Biopython code that builds the backbone (N, CA, C, O; Angstrom):
import numpy as np
from Bio.PDB.StructureBuilder import StructureBuilder

atoms = [
    (1, "UNK", "N", (0.817, -1.188, 0.000)),
    (1, "UNK", "CA", (0.000, 0.000, 0.000)),
    (1, "UNK", "C", (0.864, 1.256, 0.000)),
    (1, "UNK", "O", (0.593, 2.212, -0.727)),
    (2, "UNK", "N", (1.915, 1.240, 0.830)),
    (2, "UNK", "CA", (2.789, 2.405, 0.878)),
    (2, "UNK", "C", (3.509, 2.614, -0.452)),
    (2, "UNK", "O", (3.706, 3.753, -0.874)),
    (3, "UNK", "N", (3.903, 1.532, -1.111)),
    (3, "UNK", "CA", (4.601, 1.648, -2.399)),
    (3, "UNK", "C", (3.704, 2.297, -3.433)),
    (3, "UNK", "O", (4.159, 3.150, -4.196)),
    (4, "UNK", "N", (2.433, 1.908, -3.474)),
    (4, "UNK", "CA", (1.500, 2.503, -4.430)),
    (4, "UNK", "C", (1.276, 3.973, -4.112)),
    (4, "UNK", "O", (1.195, 4.800, -5.021)),
    (5, "UNK", "N", (1.174, 4.305, -2.828)),
    (5, "UNK", "CA", (0.986, 5.700, -2.430)),
    (5, "UNK", "C", (2.191, 6.546, -2.807)),
    (5, "UNK", "O", (2.036, 7.645, -3.339)),
    (6, "UNK", "N", (3.390, 6.045, -2.538)),
    (6, "UNK", "CA", (4.591, 6.825, -2.857)),
    (6, "UNK", "C", (4.766, 6.978, -4.366)),
    (6, "UNK", "O", (5.265, 8.004, -4.827)),
    (7, "UNK", "N", (4.360, 5.969, -5.140)),
    (7, "UNK", "CA", (4.440, 6.086, -6.598)),
    (7, "UNK", "C", (3.477, 7.155, -7.110)),
    (7, "UNK", "O", (3.836, 7.955, -7.974)),
    (8, "UNK", "N", (2.265, 7.168, -6.581)),
    (8, "UNK", "CA", (1.280, 8.185, -6.977)),
    (8, "UNK", "C", (1.754, 9.576, -6.566)),
    (8, "UNK", "O", (1.630, 10.531, -7.333)),
    (9, "UNK", "N", (2.289, 9.688, -5.369)),
    (9, "UNK", "CA", (2.793, 10.969, -4.901)),
    (9, "UNK", "C", (3.972, 11.435, -5.754)),
    (9, "UNK", "O", (4.071, 12.615, -6.089)),
    (10, "UNK", "N", (4.858, 10.513, -6.101)),
    (10, "UNK", "CA", (6.005, 10.859, -6.931)),
    (10, "UNK", "C", (5.620, 11.280, -8.337)),
    (10, "UNK", "O", (6.331, 12.068, -8.962)),
    (11, "UNK", "N", (4.517, 10.773, -8.840)),
    (11, "UNK", "CA", (4.086, 11.147, -10.189)),
    (11, "UNK", "C", (3.565, 12.573, -10.251)),
    (11, "UNK", "O", (3.424, 13.130, -11.340)),
    (12, "UNK", "N", (3.278, 13.170, -9.112)),
    (12, "UNK", "CA", (2.800, 14.551, -9.088)),
    (12, "UNK", "C", (3.923, 15.556, -9.315)),
    (12, "UNK", "O", (3.673, 16.691, -9.722)),
    (13, "UNK", "N", (5.134, 15.150, -9.060)),
    (13, "UNK", "CA", (6.279, 16.038, -9.172)),
    (13, "UNK", "C", (7.037, 15.762, -10.463)),
    (13, "UNK", "O", (7.029, 14.643, -10.976)),
    (14, "UNK", "N", (7.686, 16.786, -10.975)),
    (14, "UNK", "CA", (8.525, 16.610, -12.155)),
    (14, "UNK", "C", (9.741, 15.771, -11.785)),
    (14, "UNK", "O", (10.213, 15.835, -10.650)),
    (15, "UNK", "N", (10.253, 14.986, -12.726)),
    (15, "UNK", "CA", (11.451, 14.191, -12.417)),
    (15, "UNK", "C", (12.624, 15.107, -12.071)),
    (15, "UNK", "O", (12.835, 16.128, -12.725)),
    (16, "UNK", "N", (13.358, 14.750, -11.075)),
    (16, "UNK", "CA", (14.493, 15.555, -10.660)),
    (16, "UNK", "C", (15.676, 15.329, -11.594)),
    (16, "UNK", "O", (15.674, 14.404, -12.407)),
    (17, "UNK", "N", (16.658, 16.164, -11.470)),
    (17, "UNK", "CA", (17.879, 16.024, -12.260)),
    (17, "UNK", "C", (18.527, 14.676, -11.977)),
    (17, "UNK", "O", (19.063, 14.036, -12.883)),
    (18, "UNK", "N", (18.478, 14.247, -10.728)),
    (18, "UNK", "CA", (19.040, 12.960, -10.347)),
    (18, "UNK", "C", (18.327, 11.817, -11.068)),
    (18, "UNK", "O", (18.978, 10.902, -11.573)),
    (19, "UNK", "N", (17.001, 11.863, -11.120)),
    (19, "UNK", "CA", (16.231, 10.813, -11.792)),
    (19, "UNK", "C", (16.538, 10.765, -13.284)),
    (19, "UNK", "O", (16.651, 9.687, -13.866)),
    (20, "UNK", "N", (16.671, 11.942, -13.903)),
    (20, "UNK", "CA", (16.994, 11.987, -15.328)),
    (20, "UNK", "C", (18.379, 11.421, -15.591)),
    (20, "UNK", "O", (18.588, 10.704, -16.570)),
    (21, "UNK", "N", (19.319, 11.743, -14.720)),
    (21, "UNK", "CA", (20.684, 11.221, -14.863)),
    (21, "UNK", "C", (20.699, 9.705, -14.718)),
    (21, "UNK", "O", (21.352, 9.010, -15.497)),
    (22, "UNK", "N", (19.982, 9.193, -13.728)),
    (22, "UNK", "CA", (19.931, 7.751, -13.510)),
    (22, "UNK", "C", (19.276, 7.037, -14.687)),
    (22, "UNK", "O", (19.731, 5.965, -15.088)),
    (23, "UNK", "N", (18.220, 7.614, -15.244)),
    (23, "UNK", "CA", (17.553, 7.004, -16.392)),
    (23, "UNK", "C", (18.485, 6.989, -17.600)),
    (23, "UNK", "O", (18.530, 6.010, -18.344)),
    (24, "UNK", "N", (19.226, 8.078, -17.791)),
    (24, "UNK", "CA", (20.181, 8.161, -18.903)),
    (24, "UNK", "C", (21.263, 7.085, -18.765)),
    (24, "UNK", "O", (21.605, 6.410, -19.735)),
    (25, "UNK", "N", (21.794, 6.935, -17.557)),
    (25, "UNK", "CA", (22.827, 5.928, -17.339)),
    (25, "UNK", "C", (22.260, 4.521, -17.448)),
    (25, "UNK", "O", (22.929, 3.632, -17.975)),
    (26, "UNK", "N", (21.056, 4.300, -16.967)),
    (26, "UNK", "CA", (20.438, 2.972, -17.008)),
    (26, "UNK", "C", (20.125, 2.526, -18.427)),
    (26, "UNK", "O", (20.015, 1.328, -18.687)),
    (27, "UNK", "N", (19.980, 3.471, -19.348)),
    (27, "UNK", "CA", (19.650, 3.100, -20.722)),
    (27, "UNK", "C", (20.889, 2.776, -21.563)),
    (27, "UNK", "O", (20.777, 2.572, -22.772)),
    (28, "UNK", "N", (22.064, 2.728, -20.936)),
    (28, "UNK", "CA", (23.277, 2.381, -21.686)),
    (28, "UNK", "C", (23.200, 0.933, -22.156)),
    (28, "UNK", "O", (22.606, 0.074, -21.505)),
    (29, "UNK", "N", (23.815, 0.693, -23.298)),
    (29, "UNK", "CA", (23.710, -0.626, -23.928)),
    (29, "UNK", "C", (24.699, -1.654, -23.372)),
    (29, "UNK", "O", (24.419, -2.852, -23.373)),
    (30, "UNK", "N", (25.851, -1.181, -22.899)),
    (30, "UNK", "CA", (26.848, -2.094, -22.332)),
    (30, "UNK", "C", (27.764, -1.307, -21.398)),
    (30, "UNK", "O", (27.569, -0.110, -21.190)),
    (31, "UNK", "N", (28.755, -1.982, -20.844)),
    (31, "UNK", "CA", (29.637, -1.351, -19.874)),
    (31, "UNK", "C", (30.451, -0.209, -20.491)),
    (31, "UNK", "O", (30.674, 0.813, -19.843)),
    (32, "UNK", "N", (30.885, -0.376, -21.711)),
    (32, "UNK", "CA", (31.659, 0.671, -22.389)),
    (32, "UNK", "C", (30.796, 1.912, -22.582)),
    (32, "UNK", "O", (31.254, 3.031, -22.351)),
    (33, "UNK", "N", (29.549, 1.716, -23.005)),
    (33, "UNK", "CA", (28.629, 2.836, -23.183)),
    (33, "UNK", "C", (28.343, 3.501, -21.842)),
    (33, "UNK", "O", (28.274, 4.728, -21.768)),
    (34, "UNK", "N", (28.178, 2.723, -20.794)),
    (34, "UNK", "CA", (27.936, 3.268, -19.463)),
    (34, "UNK", "C", (29.107, 4.137, -19.015)),
    (34, "UNK", "O", (28.900, 5.240, -18.509)),
    (35, "UNK", "N", (30.327, 3.655, -19.194)),
    (35, "UNK", "CA", (31.507, 4.423, -18.799)),
    (35, "UNK", "C", (31.632, 5.703, -19.617)),
    (35, "UNK", "O", (32.002, 6.747, -19.081)),
    (36, "UNK", "N", (31.324, 5.628, -20.917)),
    (36, "UNK", "CA", (31.370, 6.826, -21.759)),
    (36, "UNK", "C", (30.355, 7.850, -21.279)),
    (36, "UNK", "O", (30.660, 9.041, -21.210)),
    (37, "UNK", "N", (29.160, 7.402, -20.949)),
    (37, "UNK", "CA", (28.124, 8.317, -20.470)),
    (37, "UNK", "C", (28.507, 8.930, -19.120)),
    (37, "UNK", "O", (28.243, 10.106, -18.870)),
    (38, "UNK", "N", (29.123, 8.135, -18.262)),
    (38, "UNK", "CA", (29.554, 8.658, -16.960)),
    (38, "UNK", "C", (30.629, 9.727, -17.132)),
    (38, "UNK", "O", (30.584, 10.765, -16.472)),
    (39, "UNK", "N", (31.599, 9.476, -18.021)),
    (39, "UNK", "CA", (32.634, 10.484, -18.288)),
    (39, "UNK", "C", (32.026, 11.740, -18.867)),
    (39, "UNK", "O", (32.420, 12.849, -18.505)),
    (40, "UNK", "N", (31.067, 11.576, -19.768)),
    (40, "UNK", "CA", (30.408, 12.735, -20.383)),
    (40, "UNK", "C", (29.688, 13.576, -19.325)),
    (40, "UNK", "O", (29.793, 14.802, -19.327)),
    (41, "UNK", "N", (28.960, 12.916, -18.423)),
    (41, "UNK", "CA", (28.241, 13.644, -17.386)),
    (41, "UNK", "C", (29.192, 14.308, -16.399)),
    (41, "UNK", "O", (28.906, 15.392, -15.891)),
    (42, "UNK", "N", (30.327, 13.659, -16.126)),
    (42, "UNK", "CA", (31.298, 14.243, -15.205)),
    (42, "UNK", "C", (31.944, 15.502, -15.768)),
    (42, "UNK", "O", (32.283, 16.415, -15.015)),
    (43, "UNK", "N", (32.113, 15.556, -17.072)),
    (43, "UNK", "CA", (32.831, 16.693, -17.648)),
    (43, "UNK", "C", (31.937, 17.688, -18.379)),
    (43, "UNK", "O", (32.373, 18.809, -18.640)),
    (44, "UNK", "N", (30.724, 17.327, -18.712)),
    (44, "UNK", "CA", (29.854, 18.195, -19.518)),
    (44, "UNK", "C", (29.343, 19.381, -18.709)),
    (44, "UNK", "O", (28.783, 19.223, -17.624)),
    (45, "UNK", "N", (29.546, 20.549, -19.254)),
    (45, "UNK", "CA", (28.977, 21.743, -18.666)),
    (45, "UNK", "C", (29.713, 22.293, -17.461)),
    (45, "UNK", "O", (29.260, 23.266, -16.859)),
    (46, "UNK", "N", (30.821, 21.704, -17.100)),
    (46, "UNK", "CA", (31.560, 22.170, -15.945)),
    (46, "UNK", "C", (32.965, 22.566, -16.367)),
    (46, "UNK", "O", (33.615, 21.876, -17.153)),
    (47, "UNK", "N", (33.414, 23.677, -15.833)),
    (47, "UNK", "CA", (34.774, 24.123, -16.142)),
    (47, "UNK", "C", (35.803, 23.305, -15.374)),
    (47, "UNK", "O", (36.993, 23.350, -15.684)),
    (48, "UNK", "N", (35.356, 22.576, -14.395)),
    (48, "UNK", "CA", (36.247, 21.748, -13.594)),
    (48, "UNK", "C", (35.547, 20.440, -13.282)),
    (48, "UNK", "O", (34.349, 20.284, -13.519)),
    (49, "UNK", "N", (36.309, 19.510, -12.750)),
    (49, "UNK", "CA", (35.752, 18.214, -12.382)),
    (49, "UNK", "C", (35.934, 17.993, -10.891)),
    (49, "UNK", "O", (36.901, 18.477, -10.303)),
    (50, "UNK", "N", (35.022, 17.274, -10.285)),
    (50, "UNK", "CA", (35.162, 16.956, -8.874)),
    (50, "UNK", "C", (36.334, 16.016, -8.639)),
    (50, "UNK", "O", (36.857, 15.933, -7.528)),
    (51, "UNK", "N", (36.747, 15.310, -9.686)),
    (51, "UNK", "CA", (37.840, 14.356, -9.589)),
    (51, "UNK", "C", (39.080, 14.914, -10.277)),
    (51, "UNK", "O", (39.829, 14.174, -10.916)),
    (52, "UNK", "N", (39.291, 16.204, -10.147)),
    (52, "UNK", "CA", (40.400, 16.816, -10.865)),
    (52, "UNK", "C", (41.725, 16.525, -10.181)),
    (52, "UNK", "O", (41.787, 16.237, -8.986)),
    (53, "UNK", "N", (42.768, 16.610, -10.971)),
    (53, "UNK", "CA", (44.122, 16.458, -10.465)),
    (53, "UNK", "C", (45.020, 17.347, -11.316)),
    (53, "UNK", "O", (44.549, 18.017, -12.235)),
    (54, "UNK", "N", (46.286, 17.350, -11.012)),
    (54, "UNK", "CA", (47.231, 18.173, -11.757)),
    (54, "UNK", "C", (47.478, 17.614, -13.156)),
    (54, "UNK", "O", (47.877, 18.349, -14.060)),
    (55, "UNK", "N", (47.243, 16.317, -13.332)),
    (55, "UNK", "CA", (47.453, 15.686, -14.623)),
    (55, "UNK", "C", (46.231, 15.837, -15.500)),
    (55, "UNK", "O", (45.110, 15.732, -15.003)),
    (56, "UNK", "N", (46.411, 16.084, -16.812)),
    (56, "UNK", "CA", (45.263, 16.162, -17.703)),
    (56, "UNK", "C", (44.618, 14.787, -17.908)),
    (56, "UNK", "O", (45.265, 13.754, -17.736)),
    (57, "UNK", "N", (43.359, 14.793, -18.272)),
    (57, "UNK", "CA", (42.672, 13.546, -18.562)),
    (57, "UNK", "C", (43.171, 12.980, -19.892)),
    (57, "UNK", "O", (43.831, 13.678, -20.661)),
    (58, "UNK", "N", (42.852, 11.717, -20.154)),
    (58, "UNK", "CA", (43.291, 11.068, -21.377)),
    (58, "UNK", "C", (42.814, 11.829, -22.612)),
    (58, "UNK", "O", (43.552, 11.941, -23.591)),
    (59, "UNK", "N", (41.589, 12.353, -22.577)),
    (59, "UNK", "CA", (41.050, 13.027, -23.760)),
    (59, "UNK", "C", (41.565, 14.449, -23.904)),
    (59, "UNK", "O", (41.228, 15.115, -24.883)),
    (60, "UNK", "N", (42.367, 14.940, -22.969)),
    (60, "UNK", "CA", (42.920, 16.292, -23.045)),
    (60, "UNK", "C", (44.365, 16.300, -23.496)),
    (60, "UNK", "O", (44.972, 17.366, -23.592)),
    (61, "UNK", "N", (44.924, 15.149, -23.773)),
    (61, "UNK", "CA", (46.331, 15.069, -24.202)),
    (61, "UNK", "C", (46.490, 15.448, -25.644)),
    (61, "UNK", "O", (47.605, 15.435, -26.166)),
]
sb = StructureBuilder()
sb.init_structure("model")
sb.init_model(0)
sb.init_chain("A")
sb.init_seg("    ")
for serial, (resi, resn, name, xyz) in enumerate(atoms, 1):
    if name == "N":
        sb.init_residue(resn, " ", resi, " ")
    sb.init_atom(name, np.array(xyz, "f"), 0.0, 1.0, " ", f" {name:<3s}", serial, name[0])
structure = sb.get_structure()
């Protein structure tokens, strides 16, 4: 009963950014696609990365 109630309540709200990100990652076709999507989300739209270091990333060489 609680699961049905929470699903109905959740449908009243717009999907959050987190939900959209999870759906995007869940729709990956394989592990390589998943890793590519994760790298894209980590670097897209940000001037910096949370996992930054002094060394450039592989795609920045």
